[in-house]
C-alpha positions in Angstrom: 0.0 0.0 0.0 1.6 3.3 -1.1 1.6 6.6 0.7 -1.1 8.1 -1.5 -3.4 5.1 -0.9 -2.9 5.5 2.8 -3.6 9.2 2.6 -6.8 8.5 0.6 -8.0 6.1 3.4 -7.3 8.7 6.1 -9.0 11.4 4.1 -12.0 9.1 3.5 -12.4 8.6 7.2 -12.3 12.3 7.7 -15.0 12.9 5.2 -17.4 10.5 6.9 -17.5 13.0 9.8 -17.7 16.1 7.7 -20.7 17.7 5.9 -18.5 19.2 3.3 -15.1 18.0 1.9 -12.2 19.9 3.6 -10.4 22.3 1.3 -7.2 21.7 3.3 -5.2 18.5 3.7 -3.3 19.7 6.8 -5.0 17.6 9.5 -4.7 14.4 7.4 -1.0 15.1 6.8 -0.4 15.2 10.5 -2.1 11.9 10.9 -0.3 10.3 7.9 3.2 11.4 8.8 3.1 11.7 12.6 0.5 9.0 13.2 -1.1 10.7 16.1 2.2 11.3 17.9 3.0 14.8 16.7 4.4 17.3 19.2 2.4 20.4 20.1 2.2 23.1 17.4 4.5 26.0 18.0 7.1 28.3 16.5 10.0 26.7 14.7 13.5 28.1 13.9 15.8 26.4 11.5 19.5 26.3 12.5 20.8 25.3 9.1 19.7 24.3 5.6 20.1 20.6 4.5 23.5 21.5 3.0 26.0 23.7 4.9 26.1 27.2 3.5 29.8 26.8 2.6 28.8 23.7 0.4 26.1 25.5 -1.6 26.9 27.1 -4.9 23.4 28.6 -5.3 19.8 28.1 -4.2 17.1 27.6 -6.8 13.8 28.9 -5.3 10.4 27.2 -5.5 8.2 27.7 -8.6 10.6 26.4 -11.3 8.7 24.9 -14.3 10.9 22.5 -16.3 10.2 19.2 -18.1 7.6 17.2 -16.1 7.4 20.0 -13.5 4.7 21.6 -15.6 3.0 23.3 -12.7 5.3 25.4 -10.4 7.5 23.0 -8.4 7.0 23.0 -4.6 10.6 22.7 -3.4 13.8 24.7 -3.3 16.9 23.0 -4.8 20.2 23.4 -3.1 23.0 23.1 -5.7 26.4 22.0 -4.4 29.6 23.6 -5.4 31.3 20.6 -6.9 29.1 19.2 -9.6 31.4 16.2 -10.1 31.5 15.2 -6.4 30.8 11.5 -5.5 27.6 10.6 -3.7 29.1 10.7 -0.2 30.8 14.1 -0.7 28.2 16.4 0.9 26.6 15.7 4.2 22.8 16.3 4.5 21.8 17.8 7.8 18.6 18.0 9.8 17.8 21.8 9.7 16.1 21.8 13.1 15.3 19.6 16.1 12.5 17.0 15.5 11.7 13.5 14.5 12.3 11.7 11.2 8.8 10.3 10.6 8.9 9.1 7.0 11.6 7.6 4.7 10.8 6.9 1.1 12.9 5.2 -1.5 10.9 5.5 -4.7 10.8 2.6 -7.2 12.8 3.0 -10.3 11.3 4.3 -13.6 10.4 7.7 -14.9 9.4 8.6 -18.5 10.8 12.1 -18.1 14.6 12.4 -17.5 14.1 15.9 -16.2 12.2 14.7 -13.2 14.4 12.4 -11.0 12.9 9.3 -9.5 15.0 6.2 -9.1 15.7 3.5 -6.6 18.9 5.2 -5.2 17.1 8.4 -4.2 15.8 8.8 -0.7 13.1 11.2 0.5 13.0 12.1 4.2 10.3 14.0 6.2 11.1 15.6 9.5 8.4 16.7 12.0 9.7 19.9 13.8 6.4 20.6 15.6 2.8 19.6 15.5 2.4 21.5 12.3 5.8 22.3 10.8 7.6 19.7 8.7 10.6 19.7 6.4 10.8 17.5 3.3 14.0 16.4 1.6 14.6 14.7 -1.8 17.5 13.4 -3.8 19.5 12.1 -0.9 21.9 9.5 -2.2 22.8 7.8 1.0 21.3 7.5 4.5 23.5 8.0 7.6 24.4 4.7 9.3 22.7 5.7 12.5 19.5 6.6 10.6 19.5 3.2 8.9 20.1 1.5 12.3 17.2 3.4 13.9 14.9 2.6 11.0 15.6 -1.2 11.6 17.6 -1.6 8.4 17.9 -0.2 4.9 14.5 0.9 3.7 13.6 -1.0 0.5 12.4 0.7 -2.7 8.7 1.0 -2.6 6.2 2.3 -0.1 7.3 4.9 2.5 8.5 3.6 5.8 7.0 5.2 8.9 9.5 5.8 11.7 10.0 8.2 14.6 13.7 8.9 14.9 14.7 11.8 17.1 17.2 14.2 15.5 19.0 17.4 16.5 19.6 20.5 14.4 22.8 20.0 12.3 22.8 16.2 12.8 24.0 14.3 9.7 21.1 12.3 8.3 22.6 11.4 4.9 24.8 12.4 2.1 24.5 13.5 -1.5 26.8 14.1 -4.5 27.5 16.8 -7.0 25.4 15.5 -9.9 22.3 17.1 -8.5 21.1 19.2 -5.7 19.0 18.5 -2.6 15.3 19.2 -2.9 14.0 21.0 0.2 10.5 21.9 1.2 9.2 23.4 4.5 5.4 23.3 5.2 3.0 24.3 7.9 -0.2 22.3 8.0 -2.0 25.1 9.8 -1.6 27.4 6.7 -3.0 27.1 3.2 -1.8 29.0 0.2 -4.3 31.6 -1.0 -3.4 31.2 -4.7 -5.0 27.8 -5.4 -8.6 28.0 -6.4 -9.1 24.3 -5.5 -6.3 23.2 -3.1 -8.1 19.9 -2.8 -6.8 19.1 -6.3 -3.6 17.9 -4.6 -5.2 15.3 -2.2 -4.4 12.3 -4.3 -0.8 13.3 -5.1 1.6 15.8 -3.3 -1.0 16.6 -0.6 1.5 18.9 1.1 1.6 21.3 -1.8 -1.1 23.8 -0.5 0.9 24.1 2.8 4.4 24.9 1.6 6.0 28.1 3.1 9.0 30.2 2.5 11.8 28.7 4.7 14.0 31.8 4.8 11.9 33.6 7.6 12.5 30.6 9.8 16.3 31.1 9.7 17.9 33.7 12.0 20.7 36.1 11.1 23.5 35.9 10.2 22.8 32.6 8.5 19.7 33.9 6.7 21.7 36.7 5.0 24.4 34.2 3.9 21.8 31.9 2.4 19.9 34.8 0.7 23.2 35.9 -0.9 23.2 32.5 -2.7 19.6 32.9 -3.9 19.3 34.7 -7.3 15.6 35.6 -6.6 15.6 39.1 -5.2 11.8 39.6 -4.8 9.7 38.4 -1.9 8.8 35.7 -1.1 12.5 34.9 -1.5 11.8 31.2 -1.2 9.7 31.4 -4.4 6.0 31.1 -5.2 3.9 28.2 -6.6 0.2 29.4 -6.4 -0.8 31.7 -9.2 -4.5 30.9 -9.7 -6.7 34.0 -10.2 -10.4 33.3 -10.5 -11.9 34.5 -13.8 -8.5 34.8 -15.5 -6.0 32.6 -17.4 -3.4 32.8 -14.7 -2.5 29.6 -12.7 -2.9 25.9 -13.1 -5.2 24.1 -15.4 -6.0 20.4 -16.0 -7.3 18.7 -19.2 -10.8 17.4 -18.8 -10.7 13.7 -18.3 -7.0 13.6 -17.5 -7.5 12.9 -13.8 -6.6 16.4 -12.6 -3.3 17.0 -10.9 -2.9 13.4 -9.9 -3.5 12.0 -13.4 -5.2 8.7 -14.0 -4.3 5.2 -12.8 -1.2 6.3 -11.0 0.5 6.9 -14.3 4.1 8.1 -14.1 3.6 10.9 -16.6 0.7 12.4 -14.6 1.7 15.8 -15.8 0.7 15.1 -19.4 -2.7 16.8 -18.7 -1.2 19.8 -16.9 -1.1 23.4 -18.2 0.2 26.5 -16.4 0.3 30.2 -17.1 2.6 31.5 -14.5 5.8 33.5 -13.9 9.5 32.7 -13.8 10.8 31.4 -10.4 13.8 33.8 -10.4 12.5 36.8 -12.5 8.7 36.9 -11.7 8.3 39.7 -14.4 8.7 37.0 -17.0 5.6 35.1 -18.2 6.0 31.3 -18.5 3.6 29.1 -20.5 4.2 25.5 -19.3 2.5 22.7 -21.4 2.3 19.1 -20.3 1.7 17.9 -23.9 3.4 20.0 -26.5 3.9 17.9 -29.6 4.0 14.8 -27.2 6.4 16.2 -24.6 6.2 18.5 -21.6 7.7 21.9 -22.6 8.1 25.4 -21.1 8.2 28.7 -23.0 8.5 32.4 -22.5 6.3 34.8 -24.5 7.3 37.1 -27.3 7.1 40.6 -26.1 6.2 39.2 -22.6 2.5 39.9 -23.3 -0.4 39.5 -22.9 -0.3 39.1 -19.1 -2.4 35.9 -18.2 -3.4 37.6 -14.9 -5.3 40.1 -17.0 -6.7 37.7 -19.6 -10.3 37.0 -18.8 -13.5 35.8 -20.5 -14.2 39.2 -22.0 -10.9 39.0 -24.0 -12.1 36.0 -26.1 -9.4 34.1 -27.9 -5.9 35.2 -26.8 -2.8 34.3 -28.9 0.6 33.7 -27.4 3.7 33.6 -29.5 5.9 31.0 -27.7 9.7 31.6 -27.6 12.5 29.7 -25.9 15.1 31.5 -23.8 17.2 30.9 -20.7 17.7 32.6 -17.4 20.4 30.7 -15.5 19.4 29.3 -12.1 22.6 30.9 -10.7 21.1 34.3 -11.6 23.4 35.0 -14.5 22.0 37.4 -17.2 19.7 35.6 -19.6 20.7 35.5 -23.2 17.8 37.5 -24.5 14.6 36.5 -26.3 15.2 34.9 -29.7 13.3 36.4 -32.6 12.2 33.0 -34.0 8.8 31.7 -32.8 8.8 27.9 -32.2 5.1 27.8 -31.8 1.8 29.4 -31.0 -0.7 28.9 -28.2 -4.4 29.9 -28.3 -6.3 30.2 -25.0 -9.9 31.2 -24.3 -11.2 31.6 -20.7 -14.8 30.3 -20.6 -17.5 30.5 -17.9 -17.5 27.9 -15.1 -13.7 27.8 -14.6 -13.2 26.3 -18.1 -10.5 27.0 -20.7 -10.2 26.1 -24.3 -6.6 25.6 -25.3 -4.6 24.5 -28.3 -0.9 24.7 -29.2 0.6 24.9 -32.7 4.2 23.7 -32.7 6.3 25.2 -35.5 3.6 27.7 -36.5 3.9 31.5 -36.6 1.2 33.9 -35.6 0.2 34.6 -39.2 -0.3 30.9 -39.8 -2.8 30.5 -36.9 -6.2 32.1 -37.2 -8.3 30.1 -34.7 -8.9 26.8 -32.9 -9.1 23.5 -34.8 -10.7 20.2 -33.8 -7.6 19.5 -31.8 -8.4 22.1 -29.2 -8.8 20.7 -25.7 -10.9 21.8 -22.8 -9.3 22.4 -19.4 -10.6 23.0 -15.9 -9.3 24.3 -12.6 
C-alpha cells in the first residue's frame, strides 16, 4: 500500500464525519506522517539548511517549471559547489530539532529524465512541531545511525513510517554533486491563497497547498548568507507556486478527463494533462507558458514581447494568442541570453464560464499561420 493510498484512506475517514469536503489536507497530513504522535504546534526556527552554507553554490527557489514539473515546483533546490563530487561528498543535515517520521525510497522508472525518481534516491520527512515539517529529496545515502534506527535499509517501494529523534545539524545522509538536494518546508496550519481548489492535490503531493518560504525561519547571520546564494531578489524569497486568479487565465489548469493534478491510474507521466500560465521562479516579471503535452512532450516557453499578461486575460478577452519563444535565465542568476526572434510555436487560449478553458498549441507555426482553434483544441478546468 503506497503513501497516496494510505492518505486517501485517512481522508475518506475524515470525510465520513464532515458535511463538506475539507479544502485543506493539513490535518490528514499530521495523521499520515506523525501517526497521532506529533508534538504540540509551536514556532520553529531552522538552525541550518540541509546543506552547509559553505557547500552551496546557489539556491534555486520554488516555482521552477521544467520538463515534467509543468505546474510550479514545490521545493527549493540546493545546488552543491562541486558538480562532479561523489555521492558521499556532501553531508545532508537536519535543519532543526525534531523527528524523522517518513523515509521513502521511490521505485525506479520515470518517463521524463528531467524529473528524477529512481531507486537510489531517498526522501525524508522531519516533524519539527505539531504543524511544521521539512521534506528532503535526492538524498543519495542515509547516515548509518538513521539506517540502524529505522531497523535496516528501507527497500524501494512504499514509504517507511519511523519516529527517529534528530537534532539541528545532525547528519542524516549524504549526496553528490550531480544534482542538488530538494528542500520543502510546510506548515499544515496554513493554506496558500493562490490555489482556487487546493483539494486538487489530495491524491498526489497533498503537502503542496501548505508549503511556506523557509527563509523567515532562519535567523541572522545565516539567513543573509543563504539569501546571498539565492538569485531571486523579490519576496517571497523562497519562491511562489500558487498563481490561480479566478476568472483569468493565470495559474494551473488540467485537461478534462485527465485525472486532474494526480493523473489517471497512478501513471508516471501524470503531468501530461497539466497546463500552467505563471511566472518565472527567479524573475517573476517573465511570463511562462508551461504545457504538459506540447507535440507529445512537456515543454516550457516564454512569450514574445512578454505579453499579454495571463493575470489580465479573462472571459471578455475572447481568444488570446501567445507567441511562444524559448530562452534561458540561469538558475545561478546570470544574465539571460535574450529572447530569440524566432517563434517555435503558437498557443491559443480562451477563458470560458464555469472555470473552463479552451486551449490549443501549434508547434512550429507563426502567428500569421494560426487564425483560430481547430478540432484538436482541448478543454481544461481548474
